[in-house]
C-alpha positions in Angstrom: 15.0 28.0 21.7 15.8 25.1 19.3 16.0 21.9 21.4 16.1 18.2 20.8 12.3 17.8 20.8 12.0 20.5 18.2 14.6 18.8 16.1 12.8 15.5 16.2 9.5 17.1 15.2 11.2 18.9 12.3 12.9 15.6 11.2 9.5 13.8 11.3 7.9 16.5 9.2 10.8 16.2 6.7 10.4 12.5 6.6 6.7 12.9 5.8 7.6 15.1 2.9 10.1 12.7 1.7 7.5 9.9 1.9 5.2 11.9 -0.3 7.9 12.5 -2.8 8.8 8.8 -2.9 5.1 7.9 -3.3 4.8 10.3 -6.2 8.0 9.0 -7.7 7.1 5.4 -7.8 3.9 6.1 -9.7 5.9 7.4 -12.7 3.9 9.0 -15.6 0.6 10.4 -14.6 1.5 10.9 -10.9 0.4 14.5 -11.2 -3.1 13.2 -11.8 -3.4 12.1 -8.2 -6.4 13.7 -6.7 -7.9 14.1 -3.3 -11.0 12.3 -2.3 -12.0 13.6 1.1 -9.1 12.8 3.4 -7.4 10.6 0.8 -5.0 11.6 -1.9 -6.0 8.9 -4.5 -3.6 7.7 -7.2 -4.8 7.2 -10.7 -3.6 3.6 -10.8 -3.3 1.5 -7.7 0.2 0.0 -7.4 0.6 -3.7 -6.5 2.9 -4.3 -3.5 5.7 -6.9 -3.5 5.2 -9.8 -1.1 5.7 -9.0 2.5 5.7 -10.9 5.8 5.7 -9.1 9.1 5.6 -10.5 12.6 2.3 -9.6 14.4 2.0 -9.0 18.1 0.0 -12.2 18.5 2.8 -14.3 17.0 1.2 -14.8 13.6 2.5 -13.5 10.3 1.0 -10.4 8.5 1.0 -11.3 4.8 -1.0 -9.8 1.9 -3.7 -12.5 2.3 -4.5 -11.2 5.8 -5.5 -7.9 4.4 -7.2 -9.0 1.2 -10.8 -8.0 1.0 -10.4 -5.0 3.3 -9.5 -1.3 2.8 -6.4 -0.9 5.0 -4.7 2.1 6.6 -1.0 1.5 7.4 0.9 3.8 9.7 4.6 3.6 10.6 5.8 4.4 14.1 7.2 3.1 17.4 6.0 2.8 21.0 8.5 5.3 22.4 7.2 8.0 20.0 6.5 11.2 22.0 3.8 12.8 20.0 3.1 11.9 16.4 2.3 8.2 16.9 0.0 8.5 19.9 -1.8 11.4 18.3 -2.3 9.6 15.0 -3.4 6.3 16.6 -5.9 8.2 18.8 -7.3 9.9 15.7 -7.6 6.5 13.9 -9.2 4.9 17.0 -12.0 7.5 16.8 -12.6 6.5 13.2 -12.4 2.8 14.2 -15.2 3.3 16.7 -17.5 4.5 13.9 -16.6 1.3 11.9 -17.6 -1.1 14.7 -21.1 -1.2 13.2 -19.7 -2.4 9.9 -19.6 -6.2 9.4 -16.2 -7.6 10.1 -15.9 -9.0 6.6 -16.0 -5.4 5.2 -14.6 -3.4 8.1 -11.5 -1.3 7.3 -8.2 -2.4 8.9 -5.7 -0.3 10.7 -2.1 -1.6 10.8 0.5 0.0 13.1 4.0 -1.1 12.0 6.8 -0.5 14.4 10.1 0.7 12.8 11.9 0.1 16.1 12.2 -3.7 16.3 15.2 -3.4 18.7 12.9 -2.1 21.5 9.4 -3.0 20.4 8.9 -6.6 21.5 5.6 -8.3 20.3 4.1 -8.0 23.8 5.0 -4.3 24.1 3.9 -3.5 20.6 0.5 -5.3 21.1 -0.2 -3.7 24.4 0.6 -0.2 23.0 -1.5 -0.5 19.8 -4.5 -2.2 21.5 -4.6 0.5 24.2 -5.9 2.8 21.4 -8.3 0.3 19.8 -8.6 -3.5 20.2 -8.9 -4.0 16.4 -5.6 -2.4 15.5 -3.2 -4.8 14.0 0.4 -4.4 15.3 3.4 -5.8 13.5 7.2 -5.3 12.9 10.1 -7.1 11.2 13.8 -6.9 10.9 15.1 -3.6 9.5 15.8 -4.7 5.9 12.2 -6.1 5.6 10.8 -2.9 7.1 12.8 -0.8 4.7 11.4 -2.8 1.7 7.9 -2.6 3.0 8.1 1.2 3.8 9.6 1.9 0.4 6.8 0.0 -1.4 4.4 2.3 0.5 6.3 5.5 -0.4 7.2 6.0 3.3 10.5 6.4 5.0 12.1 6.0 8.4 15.6 6.2 10.0 17.2 5.9 13.4 18.1 9.3 15.0 20.9 8.8 17.6 20.7 10.9 20.8 23.6 12.9 22.3 24.6 9.9 24.5 24.1 7.2 21.9 27.8 6.2 22.1 27.5 5.4 25.8 23.9 4.3 25.8 22.7 2.4 22.8 19.1 3.0 23.8 19.5 6.7 23.5 17.9 7.1 20.1 14.6 8.0 18.5 13.1 7.1 15.1 12.3 9.6 12.4 9.5 8.4 10.2 6.8 9.5 7.7 3.8 10.9 9.4 1.5 10.0 6.5 -0.8 7.0 6.3 -0.7 4.6 3.3 -4.1 3.5 2.0 -4.4 -0.1 0.6 -7.3 -1.3 -1.4 -9.0 -4.7 -1.0 -6.6 -6.2 -3.5 -3.7 -5.0 -1.3 -2.5 -2.4 -3.7 -1.3 1.0 -2.8 -4.2 3.2 -3.6 -3.4 6.5 -2.0 -2.1 8.5 0.9 -3.4 10.4 3.9 -1.4 13.4 5.1 -1.7 15.1 8.5 -3.4 16.8 10.2 -6.0 14.1 10.3 -9.8 14.5 10.8 -11.1 11.2 12.3 -14.7 12.0 11.3 -13.7 12.5 7.6 -11.5 9.4 7.6 -14.4 7.4 9.0 -16.8 8.8 6.3 -14.3 8.2 3.5 -13.7 4.6 4.4 -17.4 3.9 4.8 -17.9 5.2 1.3 -15.2 3.0 0.0 -16.6 -0.1 1.7 -20.1 0.8 0.5 -21.4 0.9 4.0 -22.1 4.7 4.3 -25.7 5.8 5.0 -27.6 6.9 1.9 
């Protein structure tokens, strides 16, 4: 039977597809040359991102300079997410455990960006993200800033009101892309990871990119 949960899952899957289409669209000519490298769909030419400034859970700002010098995985979600977010963050945490041996100066970053700033306070967001792995960066912003940031990554999100939204403003979910954006050390959009995710493959791919994989 088609229920609300099924609808949400289908909407998220649709959003993931839209995110991929957006990502392909912004790369213009040559986008069909995108090719997979392990778990990553690499783009032929990395795309510089516009300036961004998000609020991190520790009260500092997440700006491009904070990510420079690191390969970074960016995932959109929200703390009330019933399935996609916790599953993805758990997969990423397994990869992060394998990266703990990498020097901090080279270690890949994972950034969880909440697209639900109305409910995800800095404290709540930080506690949620760090429950998966202590190194995960957690950030959010006002909706217009989030929309600009998501669009630059080729990802999408939107509020999905529930049946009682008119009476209860908190009765809503967030549909969002399920893919992960991959940023290179120059903070350019270099590719995309699409579900389902293989933590071991993600760990190996990022170790190769950082030059820290075993010979």
